[in-house]
PLY file of the C-alpha trace (Angstrom):
ply
format ascii 1.0
element vertex 303
property float x
property float y
property float z
element edge 302
property int vertex1
property int vertex2
end_header
-14.42 -12.89 18.73
-15.09 -9.74 20.66
-16.82 -7.21 18.46
-20.17 -5.67 19.29
-23.36 -6.59 17.46
-24.15 -4.79 14.21
-27.18 -6.76 13.11
-25.80 -10.34 13.24
-27.72 -12.54 15.68
-25.84 -15.52 17.05
-26.97 -16.83 20.44
-23.49 -17.94 21.39
-22.32 -14.33 21.14
-25.14 -12.87 23.18
-23.15 -12.11 26.33
-20.76 -9.87 24.41
-22.98 -8.49 21.72
-25.54 -6.95 24.08
-23.04 -4.39 25.37
-24.18 -0.81 24.71
-22.77 2.68 24.75
-24.66 5.46 26.53
-23.62 8.03 23.94
-22.11 8.07 20.48
-20.83 11.14 18.69
-20.89 11.71 14.96
-18.90 14.14 12.85
-18.91 15.42 9.31
-17.14 13.48 6.53
-13.56 14.32 5.68
-13.65 17.05 3.07
-15.60 17.49 -0.15
-14.84 15.96 -3.54
-13.48 19.32 -4.69
-11.15 19.48 -1.70
-10.01 15.93 -2.48
-8.98 16.89 -6.02
-7.24 20.07 -4.84
-5.28 18.21 -2.17
-4.28 15.46 -4.57
-2.98 18.00 -7.10
-0.71 19.73 -4.57
0.14 16.81 -2.24
3.58 16.08 -3.71
4.92 19.53 -2.75
2.99 20.06 0.49
2.98 16.63 2.12
5.02 16.43 5.35
7.49 13.63 5.96
6.79 10.66 8.23
9.48 11.91 10.60
7.59 15.18 11.03
4.34 13.38 11.75
5.34 10.39 13.90
3.66 10.23 17.30
5.85 10.49 20.39
3.90 8.13 22.66
1.06 5.63 22.70
-2.25 7.44 23.12
-5.38 7.65 20.95
-3.55 9.24 18.03
-4.61 7.48 14.78
-7.22 5.39 16.63
-10.70 5.05 15.15
-14.03 3.80 16.38
-16.32 1.58 14.30
-20.01 0.91 14.83
-19.23 -2.47 16.37
-15.45 -2.65 16.80
-12.22 -0.70 17.13
-9.57 0.12 14.55
-6.64 2.32 13.60
-5.30 4.49 10.81
-2.23 2.62 9.52
0.43 2.58 6.83
2.99 0.22 5.36
6.71 0.91 5.77
6.99 2.18 2.17
3.68 4.03 2.03
3.80 7.57 0.66
1.98 10.50 2.22
0.21 10.89 -1.14
-1.24 7.36 -0.96
-4.84 6.85 -0.02
-4.95 6.01 3.67
-5.91 2.68 5.26
-7.81 1.59 8.36
-7.01 -1.68 10.12
-9.50 -3.80 12.05
-10.48 -7.49 12.36
-11.81 -9.65 9.56
-14.72 -10.51 11.83
-15.60 -6.81 12.07
-16.37 -6.42 8.36
-20.12 -6.96 8.72
-20.33 -10.75 8.75
-17.94 -13.51 9.70
-15.68 -14.52 6.80
-15.88 -18.31 6.36
-12.83 -20.37 7.26
-10.51 -20.77 4.28
-11.83 -17.62 2.61
-10.72 -14.04 2.04
-12.43 -10.94 0.73
-10.52 -8.81 -1.74
-11.31 -5.35 -3.17
-14.96 -5.19 -2.09
-16.67 -1.80 -2.52
-17.47 -0.17 0.82
-18.68 3.18 2.13
-18.07 2.33 5.79
-17.23 5.24 8.10
-14.79 5.52 10.98
-14.68 8.07 13.80
-11.16 9.48 14.12
-10.35 10.21 17.76
-8.36 13.02 19.30
-5.09 12.09 20.98
-6.78 12.10 24.39
-9.72 10.04 23.14
-12.10 12.61 24.62
-13.57 13.75 21.29
-13.97 12.92 17.62
-11.85 14.88 15.17
-13.95 13.84 12.20
-15.25 10.97 10.12
-13.14 8.98 7.68
-14.86 7.11 4.86
-13.85 3.93 3.06
-13.96 3.40 -0.69
-13.39 -0.35 -0.44
-12.35 -3.27 1.70
-8.88 -3.99 0.35
-8.50 -7.32 2.12
-10.12 -9.28 4.91
-9.75 -12.78 6.31
-10.35 -14.83 9.44
-8.00 -17.64 8.41
-4.39 -17.74 9.60
-4.89 -14.25 11.02
-7.97 -12.12 11.72
-7.51 -8.82 9.97
-9.06 -6.41 7.51
-7.77 -3.34 5.73
-10.04 -0.64 4.33
-8.91 1.92 1.75
-10.13 5.44 2.50
-11.29 8.22 0.21
-8.65 10.56 1.70
-4.88 10.47 1.41
-2.52 10.49 4.37
-1.52 14.02 3.40
-5.14 15.20 3.45
-5.76 13.67 6.85
-2.56 15.11 8.30
-3.36 18.55 6.87
-6.88 18.58 8.24
-6.36 16.83 11.58
-2.59 16.79 12.18
-2.77 13.02 12.61
-0.16 10.59 11.29
-0.89 6.89 10.75
0.58 4.11 12.83
3.21 1.94 11.14
2.52 -1.79 10.73
5.65 -3.61 11.91
7.41 -5.76 9.32
8.99 -8.26 11.74
7.86 -10.86 14.25
7.30 -9.36 17.73
9.20 -10.66 20.77
7.78 -12.29 23.91
8.00 -9.93 26.87
7.45 -6.83 24.75
5.46 -4.14 26.54
2.30 -3.48 24.55
-0.80 -1.30 24.53
-4.16 -2.47 23.16
-5.97 0.73 22.23
-9.76 0.54 21.80
-11.45 3.27 19.81
-14.88 1.84 20.59
-14.50 2.06 24.38
-11.79 4.77 24.32
-9.72 2.67 26.64
-6.03 1.70 26.61
-5.02 -1.70 27.99
-1.41 -2.19 29.13
0.43 -5.52 29.45
3.15 -7.56 27.75
3.27 -10.32 25.17
3.14 -13.44 27.32
3.85 -15.97 24.57
2.99 -17.09 21.05
0.43 -19.85 20.52
1.25 -22.18 17.59
-2.43 -22.67 16.79
-5.50 -20.96 18.22
-8.87 -22.46 17.30
-12.27 -20.85 17.78
-15.28 -22.50 16.18
-14.39 -23.21 12.54
-11.52 -20.68 12.47
-7.84 -21.34 13.13
-5.14 -18.71 13.62
-1.41 -19.31 13.53
1.29 -17.99 15.88
-1.22 -15.96 17.91
-0.19 -13.38 20.50
-1.30 -14.15 24.05
-1.38 -11.27 26.53
0.02 -11.33 30.04
-2.38 -11.01 32.96
-3.45 -8.74 34.51
-3.63 -5.75 32.22
-5.23 -6.73 28.92
-8.58 -8.21 29.95
-10.26 -7.11 26.73
-14.04 -7.05 26.29
-16.63 -6.85 23.52
-16.02 -3.86 21.27
-12.22 -4.06 21.56
-12.04 -6.31 18.49
-9.81 -4.70 15.88
-7.82 -2.63 18.37
-4.19 -2.26 17.31
-1.59 -3.96 19.49
1.07 -1.26 19.75
4.64 -1.74 20.95
5.20 0.68 23.84
8.81 1.18 22.75
8.65 1.38 18.95
5.04 2.64 18.66
4.57 0.21 15.77
1.49 -1.97 15.31
2.69 -5.53 16.00
-0.75 -7.16 15.89
-4.50 -6.74 16.06
-6.63 -7.71 19.06
-9.33 -10.27 18.30
-10.56 -12.66 20.98
-10.80 -13.88 24.57
-12.02 -17.08 26.21
-15.31 -16.05 27.79
-16.61 -19.06 29.71
-13.83 -21.66 29.72
-15.44 -23.78 27.00
-13.23 -25.67 24.58
-12.64 -24.40 21.02
-16.11 -22.87 20.57
-17.05 -19.40 19.30
-16.03 -16.90 22.01
-13.95 -19.63 23.68
-10.69 -20.17 21.78
-8.41 -23.04 22.70
-4.64 -23.27 22.37
-3.06 -26.14 20.42
0.68 -26.64 20.83
3.17 -28.08 18.36
2.46 -31.60 19.67
-1.30 -31.24 19.22
-2.09 -30.84 22.91
-5.17 -28.70 23.57
-5.41 -26.32 26.54
-8.11 -23.89 27.58
-7.98 -21.02 30.06
-11.00 -18.91 30.89
-10.19 -15.22 30.55
-7.12 -15.68 28.35
-7.00 -13.01 25.63
-5.29 -12.96 22.25
-4.35 -10.98 19.18
-3.10 -11.85 15.70
0.12 -10.91 13.98
0.40 -8.71 10.89
4.02 -8.69 9.72
3.26 -11.42 7.17
1.24 -8.89 5.19
4.51 -7.57 3.77
5.00 -10.80 1.81
2.00 -9.67 -0.26
2.69 -5.93 -0.70
3.96 -4.94 -4.16
6.05 -1.98 -5.29
2.90 0.16 -5.58
2.05 -0.48 -1.90
-0.94 -2.58 -2.91
-1.78 -6.06 -1.64
-1.07 -8.58 -4.40
-1.95 -12.15 -3.41
-0.23 -13.48 -6.54
3.24 -12.45 -5.37
5.62 -15.41 -4.88
5.81 -16.24 -1.18
2.65 -14.33 -0.26
1.51 -15.75 3.10
-1.99 -14.27 3.34
-5.05 -16.45 2.81
-6.31 -16.35 -0.76
-10.00 -16.53 -1.69
-11.15 -20.14 -1.95
-13.47 -19.24 -4.81
-12.68 -17.07 -7.85
0 1
1 2
2 3
3 4
4 5
5 6
6 7
7 8
8 9
9 10
10 11
11 12
12 13
13 14
14 15
15 16
16 17
17 18
18 19
19 20
20 21
21 22
22 23
23 24
24 25
25 26
26 27
27 28
28 29
29 30
30 31
31 32
32 33
33 34
34 35
35 36
36 37
37 38
38 39
39 40
40 41
41 42
42 43
43 44
44 45
45 46
46 47
47 48
48 49
49 50
50 51
51 52
52 53
53 54
54 55
55 56
56 57
57 58
58 59
59 60
60 61
61 62
62 63
63 64
64 65
65 66
66 67
67 68
68 69
69 70
70 71
71 72
72 73
73 74
74 75
75 76
76 77
77 78
78 79
79 80
80 81
81 82
82 83
83 84
84 85
85 86
86 87
87 88
88 89
89 90
90 91
91 92
92 93
93 94
94 95
95 96
96 97
97 98
98 99
99 100
100 101
101 102
102 103
103 104
104 105
105 106
106 107
107 108
108 109
109 110
110 111
111 112
112 113
113 114
114 115
115 116
116 117
117 118
118 119
119 120
120 121
121 122
122 123
123 124
124 125
125 126
126 127
127 128
128 129
129 130
130 131
131 132
132 133
133 134
134 135
135 136
136 137
137 138
138 139
139 140
140 141
141 142
142 143
143 144
144 145
145 146
146 147
147 148
148 149
149 150
150 151
151 152
152 153
153 154
154 155
155 156
156 157
157 158
158 159
159 160
160 161
161 162
162 163
163 164
164 165
165 166
166 167
167 168
168 169
169 170
170 171
171 172
172 173
173 174
174 175
175 176
176 177
177 178
178 179
179 180
180 181
181 182
182 183
183 184
184 185
185 186
186 187
187 188
188 189
189 190
190 191
191 192
192 193
193 194
194 195
195 196
196 197
197 198
198 199
199 200
200 201
201 202
202 203
203 204
204 205
205 206
206 207
207 208
208 209
209 210
210 211
211 212
212 213
213 214
214 215
215 216
216 217
217 218
218 219
219 220
220 221
221 222
222 223
223 224
224 225
225 226
226 227
227 228
228 229
229 230
230 231
231 232
232 233
233 234
234 235
235 236
236 237
237 238
238 239
239 240
240 241
241 242
242 243
243 244
244 245
245 246
246 247
247 248
248 249
249 250
250 251
251 252
252 253
253 254
254 255
255 256
256 257
257 258
258 259
259 260
260 261
261 262
262 263
263 264
264 265
265 266
266 267
267 268
268 269
269 270
270 271
271 272
272 273
273 274
274 275
275 276
276 277
277 278
278 279
279 280
280 281
281 282
282 283
283 284
284 285
285 286
286 287
287 288
288 289
289 290
290 291
291 292
292 293
293 294
294 295
295 296
296 297
297 298
298 299
299 300
300 301
301 302
C-alpha cells in the first residue's frame, strides 16, 4: 500500500510513510448550510447536464488531495446532478487498514478533501464528507465518501464535473493516466495485464491491473489516485500498491498469483484495482446496496 502516514505507525511501511510535503495549502469549506439548502431547493431547474460539464482531456479536473493519499470526485453512470457528490480513494486510506474479509458501510465522517484546479497548481476549495459510504481492502481496495455538497453545487461554485466510474472491464493495452492529487503529478502508461490474484500481507485482490513500465512508477501518497482511460476519460480503476523491495507477499511487497497458483514477484511492479463491479451493488436510487442479488462487493464479516 502506498499512502502517506496519518498517525499509523507500522515499521514495515516506514520507507514510504516518512515522505513529506514542503507546503500544503488549505481552503475554506464548500458553502454554508444556508447555501446548501438554497442550492438543493433550486437544483432541479438550474443543474447543468453531464454533457455540458464533461471534461475534454485528462488533467487535474475533479482530482482531490487527502491528508495522506490521493482521490477523485466521481459519479455513477446514472447519478443525477442533484445527488450528493462522492469522492473515491483506497480502502487503506480511510484512517486505518480494513481487516481482510471486512468492509465498512455508512460510517459517519467529516473528512475533508482539497479540490484541485485543472492545472493542479492551486486549490479551488475544500470538500467535506458526511460519511464513508463503503470501504474495503478485500477483492478490491476502494472507498467512497459521500459529501455534504451536491454535484450541482460543486459545478456551480467551481465549474468542476465529476469523473465517471466505468461500468465495464478495462482492456489490456489501454492508455491510462494515474493522477495523484497528493503529489499533483500525472503518470502515463498502459495497462500491461490483469493479475488473477494479488496478495499483500493478509489482503488479496482479484483481477488487479498491472501497469506497463516505464511510466507509472507510483510512490507513497499516490494511493487512491484514479486510473483514467486516456481515450474515454472514465475511471477504470484506483491505484493502490507497488512492490518496494522485491520481498514476497508482504506489506508493501505484493506478489502475483496466476490461475495455476504460481507465485511471482517483481521489484518495482505497480498495480491498481478495478471498480466496474461496484455497479452490481448500486440500486435504483444510486446508493450502494450490498443485499442486491449478484452484488460482488465484499460484505461486512460482522453485523
